C-alpha positions in Angstrom: 0.0 0.0 0.0 1.3 3.5 -0.9 2.2 5.7 2.0 -0.3 8.2 3.1 -0.8 10.1 6.3 -3.7 8.4 8.0 -5.5 10.2 10.8 -7.9 7.8 12.4 -10.2 8.3 15.3 -8.7 5.2 17.0 -11.2 2.8 18.5 -13.9 5.3 18.1 -12.4 8.3 16.6 -8.7 10.4 14.0 -5.9 7.9 12.1 -2.9 9.5 10.3 -0.5 8.2 6.8 4.4 12.0 3.8 2.9 12.8 0.5 1.3 15.8 2.2 4.5 17.7 2.4 5.4 16.8 -1.2 2.0 18.1 -2.3 2.5 21.5 -0.6 6.1 21.8 -2.0 4.6 21.3 -5.5 2.2 24.1 -4.8 -0.8 21.8 -5.1 -4.0 22.1 -3.1 -3.9 19.4 -0.5 -6.6 16.7 -0.7 -8.0 15.1 2.4 -9.9 11.8 2.4 -12.8 11.6 4.8 -14.1 8.0 5.2 -17.4 7.9 7.0 -18.8 4.8 8.5 -22.5 5.3 7.6 -24.1 8.0 5.4 -23.5 11.7 4.7 -26.8 12.6 6.4 -26.1 10.5 9.5 -22.6 11.8 10.0 -23.3 15.5 9.3 -22.9 16.2 13.0 -19.3 14.9 12.8 -18.3 16.4 9.4 -19.5 19.8 10.5 -17.1 20.1 13.5 -14.3 18.8 11.3 -14.9 21.5 8.7 -15.3 24.1 11.5 -11.9 23.0 12.8 -10.3 23.4 9.4 -11.8 26.8 8.9 -10.5 28.0 12.2 -7.0 27.0 10.9 -7.4 29.0 7.7 -8.6 26.2 5.4 -11.6 26.9 3.1 -13.0 23.8 1.4 -12.8 24.2 -2.4 -10.3 27.1 -2.2 -7.2 25.9 -0.4 -8.2 22.4 0.5 -10.2 19.6 -1.1 -12.1 16.9 0.9 -12.9 13.7 -0.8 -15.8 12.0 1.0 -16.5 8.3 1.0 -19.4 6.6 2.9 -19.5 2.9 4.0 -23.3 3.1 4.7 -22.9 0.8 7.8 -21.3 -2.0 5.7 -17.8 -2.8 7.1 -16.9 -4.8 4.0 -16.9 -1.6 2.0 -13.9 -0.1 3.8 -11.1 -1.7 1.8 -12.6 -0.6 -1.5 -13.2 2.9 -0.2 -9.6 3.2 1.0 -8.4 2.0 -2.5 -10.5 4.7 -4.1 -9.0 7.4 -1.8 -5.5 6.2 -2.5 -6.2 6.3 -6.2 -7.3 10.0 -6.1 -4.7 10.4 -4.6 -5.3 12.0 -1.2 -2.6 13.3 1.2 -4.3 12.4 4.5 -7.1 10.1 5.3 -9.4 10.8 8.2 -11.8 8.2 9.5 -13.5 7.0 12.7 -13.8 3.7 14.5 -11.7 0.5 14.8 -13.2 -1.3 11.7 -12.4 1.6 9.4 -8.9 1.9 10.9 -8.5 -1.9 10.3 -9.3 -1.4 6.7 -6.4 1.1 6.2 -3.8 -0.7 8.2 -3.5 -3.7 10.5 -4.7 -2.0 13.7 -7.5 -2.9 16.1 -9.0 -1.8 19.4 -7.0 -0.2 22.1 -4.1 1.5 20.2 -1.4 0.4 22.6 -2.9 -2.8 23.9 -3.5 -4.2 20.4 -0.1 -3.0 19.1 -1.4 -0.2 16.8 1.2 2.1 18.4 4.0 1.3 20.9 2.8 4.2 23.1 0.4 7.0 23.1 3.1 9.6 23.6 5.3 8.3 20.7 3.1 6.4 18.3 5.8 6.2 15.6 5.2 5.1 12.0 2.3 6.6 10.0 -0.5 6.5 12.5 -1.7 8.9 15.1 -4.9 10.6 16.2 -7.5 10.5 18.9 -8.7 7.6 20.9 -12.1 7.3 22.4 -10.8 4.7 24.9 -11.1 5.8 28.5 -10.8 3.8 31.7 -14.0 2.0 32.8 -16.4 3.7 30.4 -18.7 0.6 30.3 -18.6 0.5 34.1 -19.7 4.1 34.3 -22.6 3.3 32.0 -23.7 0.4 34.1 -23.5 2.7 37.2 -25.8 5.1 35.4 -28.3 2.3 34.8 -28.1 1.4 38.5 -28.9 4.9 39.5 -32.0 4.8 37.4 -32.9 1.3 38.5 -31.7 0.7 42.0 -32.6 -3.0 41.9 -30.9 -3.6 38.6 -29.6 -7.2 38.3 -29.8 -8.3 34.7 -28.6 -6.3 31.6 -28.6 -7.3 28.0 -25.4 -6.3 26.2 -25.5 -5.5 22.5 -22.1 -6.2 20.9 -20.6 -6.7 17.4 -18.0 -9.5 17.4 -16.6 -8.1 14.1 -15.7 -4.9 15.9 -12.2 -5.4 17.5 -12.8 -2.4 19.8 -15.4 -4.4 21.6 -12.8 -6.8 23.0 -11.7 -4.0 25.4 -15.3 -2.8 26.0 -16.4 -6.4 26.9 -13.6 -6.7 29.5 -14.7 -3.4 31.0 -18.4 -4.4 31.0 -17.9 -7.8 32.6 -15.5 -6.5 35.3 -17.9 -3.8 36.2 -20.9 -6.1 36.2 -19.1 -8.5 38.5 -18.3 -5.7 40.9 -21.9 -4.4 40.9 -23.5 -7.8 41.1 -25.1 -7.5 37.7 -25.7 -10.4 35.3 -24.7 -9.5 31.7 -26.4 -11.2 28.8 -24.2 -10.7 25.7 -26.0 -10.6 22.4 -23.9 -10.7 19.2 -25.2 -8.6 16.3 -23.0 -8.5 13.2 -25.6 -7.1 10.8 -29.1 -5.6 10.8 -30.4 -9.0 9.9 -29.3 -10.4 13.3 -31.3 -8.0 15.4 -34.5 -10.1 15.3 -32.5 -12.9 17.0 -31.2 -10.6 19.7 -34.7 -9.2 20.3 -36.1 -12.7 20.6 -33.4 -13.6 23.2 -34.4 -10.5 25.2 -38.1 -11.4 25.2 -37.1 -14.9 26.5 -34.7 -13.8 29.2 -36.4 -10.5 30.3 -33.4 -8.4 31.3 -33.9 -5.1 33.3 -32.1 -2.9 30.8 -29.9 -2.6 27.7 -26.2 -1.6 27.4 -25.3 -0.9 23.8 -21.6 -0.8 22.8 -20.4 1.8 20.4 -20.8 0.4 16.8 -22.1 1.8 13.5 -24.5 -1.2 13.1 -26.4 -0.1 16.2 -26.1 3.6 15.2 -27.5 2.8 11.7 -30.5 0.8 13.2 -31.0 3.1 16.2 -34.7 3.7 15.6 -35.5 0.0 15.3 -33.6 -0.8 18.5 -35.0 2.1 20.5 -38.6 1.3 19.3 -38.1 -2.2 20.6 -36.7 -1.0 23.9 -39.7 1.4 24.4 -42.2 -1.3 23.5 -40.6 -3.7 26.1 -40.0 -0.9 28.7 -36.3 -1.4 28.7 -34.1 1.6 29.8 -30.9 1.8 27.8 -27.5 3.4 27.9 -25.1 3.8 25.0 -22.3 5.9 23.6 -24.2 7.9 20.9 -26.5 10.9 21.3 -28.3 9.7 18.2 -29.7 6.7 19.9 -31.0 9.0 22.7 -32.6 11.2 20.1 -34.2 8.1 18.6 -35.9 7.3 21.9 -33.2 5.8 24.1 -33.0 6.8 27.8 -29.4 8.1 28.0 -25.9 8.2 26.5 -22.5 8.8 28.1 -19.2 9.0 26.5 -16.6 11.1 24.7 -17.8 14.0 22.7 -17.3 12.7 19.1 -18.0 16.2 17.8 -15.2 17.6 19.9 -12.9 14.8 18.7 -13.6 15.5 15.0 -13.0 19.2 15.5 -9.6 18.3 17.1 -8.9 16.1 14.1 -8.4 19.2 12.0 -5.4 20.1 14.1 -3.7 16.8 13.3 -4.5 17.3 9.6 -3.0 20.8 9.7 0.2 19.7 11.4 0.7 16.8 9.0 0.1 18.9 5.9 2.7 21.3 7.2 5.3 18.5 7.5 5.0 17.0 10.9 5.5 13.2 10.9 2.4 11.4 12.2 4.6 9.3 14.5 5.8 12.4 16.3 2.2 13.5 17.2 1.1 11.9 20.5 -2.2 10.1 20.4 -4.8 12.1 22.4 -7.2 10.6 24.8 -10.7 12.0 25.5 -10.9 15.2 27.4 -14.6 15.9 27.2 -17.4 13.5 28.2 -21.2 14.2 27.9 -24.2 12.7 29.6 -27.4 13.1 27.7 -30.8 12.2 29.1 -34.2 11.8 27.4 -37.0 12.7 29.8 -39.6 11.9 27.2 -38.2 8.3 27.0 -38.1 8.1 30.8 -41.8 9.0 31.0 -42.6 6.4 28.3 -40.7 3.8 30.3 -42.4 4.8 33.6 -39.1 5.9 35.1 -38.4 8.8 37.5 -34.9 10.1 36.8 -33.2 10.9 40.1 -32.7 14.7 40.6 -29.0 14.3 41.2 -28.5 12.5 38.0 -30.6 15.0 36.1 -28.5 17.8 37.6 -25.3 16.1 36.2 -26.7 15.9 32.7 -25.0 18.0 30.0 -28.1 17.9 27.9 -31.7 17.0 28.6 -34.2 16.1 25.8 -37.7 16.9 27.0 
């Protein structure tokens, strides 16, 4: 594979690959590849902050920078072909989000250090750098949020995608936290939209108290279907994406993906100006958001504790 600066949002957000410098030396307008996991409409809230970040740094799309967009539409099998398209353009830097997309560009999965993507966050080396959405005990914090809403919580269904390497670390967090909290976890594997019916049937049989949904574009893509089911069966849920809360989920907690995409522009700027990706430390999340849906709470017959409501960064009425 040809060298490119690859800025990936590692494990959930930027990856970076040094044609960028050569492009500038030749006086050409730099081209950035933006590879989205789903659709342009669904990822508009991420593309917007990325464009805003570029504008703040003096870049105007179509004037002194070109962005080539490619969309996987929730199908992980498309990533390799999309990467090949971007390399053929050619682009100087590729920006993408999530472990499966990162995996398509280079052999890299999950936790950037734990899985060998980079030797350390401070000195990633090679052609990869960016932002990681991994933070200590995120799944544990989500389970604690469910416990606050349901004090007698004892059984939680866990939606995961075994094709997403990032879920290896997430599963370890979830099971460790569940054991400490005395909660039974019911893992439900969903690789594609077609497997949701099987997961729903398992939930109906086992009757868990709530849902914990790991970060994955399959669940984001099918958010309305999942949340409609959760409402019908009166299942409170917690996940990583605000979009699932907007679709009727009870709450989300996690890194601000909008903030991470805005910060991705800084990496692009530095690489286009000649900084080697391997010299840019991988950044960890600095901003986390808790979003609550009171309309969903009422539909579920749940009274959200006032202290939890006071901690929320955003409340959907």
